[in-house]
N, C-alpha and C positions, 0 to 999 in steps of 0.2 A: 711212854708217851711220845718221846721224840720221834721214834721210827714210825709208829702207827699213825699219829695225828699230824705231826709236822711233815713227815715224809709224804703222806697222802696229799696234804695241802700244797706242798711245793711242786709235786708232780702235776697236780691238777692245774695249778697256776701256770706252770711252764708249758703245758699242752694247750691252754686256752688260745693264745695268739695263732698257733698253727691251725687249730680247728676252725677258728674264725676266718683265717685266710683261705682255707680249703672250702669254706661254706657249709661244712657239715662234719660230723664226727661223733665219737662216743668216748666217754670216760667211764671206766668200770672199776669201782673200788671193791676190794675184798673185805668183807666183814660178816662174821656170824652175829646173830642177835645175842648179846651177852646175857647170861643168866643173872638175874638180879638177886640170887640167893645162893648160899652154899659155897662161896668161893672166897673165904677170908684172906687167903694168901695171894689171890689174883686180883686184888682191888685195882691196881694200876692198869692191868690188862683190860679188865671189864670197863673201867672208865674210858680208856683210850678207844676201845671198839665202839662204845656208845657215842663218843665224840665223832668218830669217823662216820657212823650212821647218820648222826644229826647234820654233819657237814655235807654229806652226800645229798641228803634230802634238801638242804637249803640251796646247794649248787644246782640241783635239778630244777628248782623253781626259778633260778636266776638266769639260766641259759636260754638261748634262742630255741625255736622249734626244731632247727636242723642239727643242734648239738644236744645230745642226750647225756645225762649223768645218772648212773644207776649203781647199785651194788650187787655183787654176786655172793651167794652164800655157799661156800664149798661143802660138799657132802662129807 
């Protein structure tokens, strides 16, 4: 949880002033859509990736038109 959620939040927060100063930019978070079934030993991982997806979605709505926040789903 600390690396996936807090690390993503801290990096997004640290980048925001620089993106605002530049007038534009992109934040791209990496997160697969977690499977909601069949991963009993991966509960913390699934929960953390779900939190990153939710945080990315909220940040995308909160940013200006010239700063985009999105997520990438690695193959």
